[in-house]
N, C-alpha and C positions, 0 to 999 in steps of 0.2 A: 544561793548560787543557782544560776540558770542552767537547765539541762535540756538539750535537744537531742533527738535520736536519728539525725541524718544531717550531713553537710548542707543539703538543699534547704533545710529548715532555718538556716542561719539568717537572722534579720537585723543584726546590729550593723547598720550601714554607715553611721557617721563617726564612730569611735575607733581610734587606732587599736588594733588587736595584736597581742603577742601570744603565740601558740607554744605550749609545751606538748610535744608529741611523743607517744610511746604506748606500750601495753599497760604498764603501771599495775601489775598484779601485786597486791600487798602494800604498794606505795612505800618501798623501803628507803633507806637514807640516800641511795643513788637517785631514785625517782624524785625525792624531795629536793635534791640539789638541782635537778633539771628544772623543776617547777619554780624554785626560788630564783634561778637565773632569769627565767622569763618574767617573774614578778618585778625584779630589779629594773629591767628595761622598761616594762610597762609603766612603772612609777615615774621613771625618768622622762617619759614622753607624754605622760598624762593619759595613758591608755588602759585597757583592760587585759587581764590575764585569763586566757582560756586554755583548756586542755583538749587535745584531740586524741581520742583513744578508740578502742574497738569493742563491740559487743555483738556476738560472743568473741572471746579471746581467739586470735587467729589459729592457735593450735587445735581448737575444736573443729575447725574446717579443714586445715591442712593435714592433720593426722588424727582423725576422730577416734581411732582405736588405741592410740598411744598418747593422747593428750593428757598432760599432767593434771592432777587435782589442783584447783585454784585456791590460793590463800584467802582471797577476799571474794565476797559477793559483789554484784554491781552496786548494791545499796551501800555497802561499807566503803567501796571505792569512792563513791560520791561524797559520803560523809567526811572522809579524811581529806579529800581534795578541798572541800569547803574549809576545813580546819587549817589548811595551808594558805588560805586567803585567795583561792581561785574564784574568779568572777563567773565563769561559765564552763560547761563541759559539753563537748560534742561526742556522743556515743555512736560512732559510725558503725552501721551494720557491716560485718565482715562476711561477704558472700563470695561464691566462686567467680561471679562476674566482676566483683570489685577487685579481687586479687589478680585478675587478668589485665588490669589497667597498666599501661606503660608508665614508668616513673614520671616522665615529663608530663604526661596527660594528668596524672594525679596532682602534680604540683599546679598545673594550670587550672584545674578544677578548684583547688584551694583558693587560688587568687581570685577566681571569678565569684565564688560563693562569699568570700570575705574581702570586699573591695578595699578596706583599709588595713589589710594584713601588713603589719609593720615589723614583725619579728617572729623567728622560729627558734625554739630551744629543744635540742635532742641530746640523748646520750651518744657517745661516739660509735656505738655498735648498732644503732638503729637502722633498720632497712625498710624499704617500702617499694610497692609496685610489683609488676610482673617478675616472677622468679627472684624476688627480693633484690632486684638489680639496682634500685635506688639506695644511695648511702650518703654519708656526711660529705664526701667529696663532691658528689653531684649536687647536693643541696647547696653547698657553698657557692658553686658556679651559678645555679639558678637564682639564688637569692641576690647575688652580686649583680646579675643582669637586671634585676628589678629594684635594686636599691633597698632590699629588705635586710634588716639586721638578722644575723644568724649566729647561733652559739652551739658548739658541739662540746659537750662536757666529757672530760677524761673519766675513765672508770673510777668509781669510789671503792676503796679497799677497806677490809676489816681483817685483822689478824694476817695480813700479808697476802690476802687473796681478794679477787674481785667480788663485790657484793652483787648477788643476783637472786631473782625469785626462785630459780632452780636450787640454789644453795640453801636458801631459807626453807624451802619445802623439805629438803633432806634433813635439816636440823630439827624441824617439827616432827617429822616421821620417826626420828631416832630419840625424840624426847629431850633434845639439847635446847631447852627453852631459853637459857641465858644467851646462847649464841644467836638464836633466832631473834630474840628481843633486841640484842645489840645491833643486828643488821636492819631490823625494821625501824628502830628508833622508838619502839613502844612494845608492850607485851603482845604476844599472840592472842587472838580473840576469836570468839564465835558468836554469831547472832542467830536468833531464832525466836519463835513464839512460845509463850508459856501455855502448856496444856494440862488438862486434868490427868492425874496418874492414879496409882493404886493406894496412895496415902500411906505407904510403908514407912517412910521417914517420920510421918506424924505419929504413927503407932510407937515408934522408938523414942519419941520426944524430940525429934529433930525434923520438923516439917521442911520439905524440899519443894522447889519449883522445878517441874519437869519441862525441859526445853527441847523443842523440835528443831535441830540444827539446820540452818540453811547453807552453811559452808560445806565445801566438798572435802575438806580434810580437817581432822581434829588431832590434838596431841594423843599420845599413847594412853591406854587405859590406866586409871589410877585416881588418886586423891590430890587435889591442888589447892593451894592458897590462891584465892581469886578475888576479883572485884566484879560486881554486877552493876552495869549501867542501866538505869531505867529512866528514859528521858534525859534530863540533865543531872540526875542524881546518881551518886556512886555509893555502893554499900559493900562492906567487907563480907566475904563469903567463903564457904567451902564448896568446891566443885568436885563432882564424881563423874567419871567416864567409865562405863563398864557394863557388865551383863547381869549384875545382881544375883550371882549364882548361889549366894547364901539362901535365897528364897526360890529361885527358878533354875531349872536345868537348861532350858533352851529358850532364852529370851534375847531379842535383838539388843544391840548396844544402846544405852541410854545416856543422856546428859542431865544430871540433877544438880541443883545448887541450893545450899542451905545458907540463909542469911544469918550472920553472926551478930548477936545482940540487937536484933531488929525483928520484932514480932508484929503480927497483925497486918502486914502489908499485902494487899490483894493484887497479885500479879497476873491472874488468869486472863488470857487473851492479849497480853501486851507483848510487844517486840522488845527484846532486851539484848544486851551484849555482855558476854562473859570474857573477862581478861584473865589469863592464867599467869599468876605472879611467880609461883614457885611450886615445883613438884614435891609432894610430901611422902607418898608411898605408892606401891603398886596395888592393883586390884586383887583382893584376896577373898577366899571362901572361909566362912566362920562356922563353927560347930552349931551355934544357935544364935538367936536374936540377942541374948544377954551379952555374949562375947562380942558381937558386932557393936552393940551399944557402948560397951566399955572402950572399944577401939576408937569409935567416933569421938568420944569424950577426949581421948588422948590426941586425936587428930586436930580437934578444934583448939585445944591448948597450944599445939604446935603452930597452927595457922595464925592464932592471935599474936604470937611472938613474931612471926614473919611479917605480918601486916602492921605491926605497931609502928 
């Protein structure tokens, strides 16, 4: 998938382009539907599907003190857009000057930068331009005037309510992973780099990979049945989020992963992704290392059953 970091860098001059536009944090089932609508039209006309989104997320500029933690990193967003079959992604810098553009000027800039813009797909609540004055009604008018195909997708619902990144964030915060997974269309996940730790897990007979999370939000503290993606490979794992208070009184929160039935894999320095499949138990403090070891053995038995 091609990635460019400003509309002005777009150089695909000869191919029809269909844009899916939005913020796409988490790329939930509603976002996927918007992208798929664009892909359908692109296939029909022999064109390419591109996503137009923002970096940073508009909330980081519009309300920096109250901006919500993001579900995805930019890297995860690109990875999952590629999995959806997107040909390219425009990561438009969202700045104060950019947000002051009038909606019509923004649309004209799109058409100038993408000479063969042949379609636009958005969710019905998408807004753009100064004071968020641009909406689906205006886009319908502008696209009709230029003979550009336009699709506005009605809200996608789950359990009788609209699916949104805000709703998913709340589900993750509360530890309602089954709800978040249903709305995302995949498990909640964290990416990060594997770093050297204190080797406490190894001393207990359960070596762990210590991961420095890049995501802004993680599920609540505790033990999870998980899968670890390393490149194209997936491994069954036990994931721990917590403060290791059995050994430390005041330690920052850590994310550790123990690979189940997979020994000798050198992960140091690699970027990996942890997908949380099911919550097993909360973070606890144990009397001693032996008590913790006994509990870990029980946890792994439970996790094997979940992941079987």
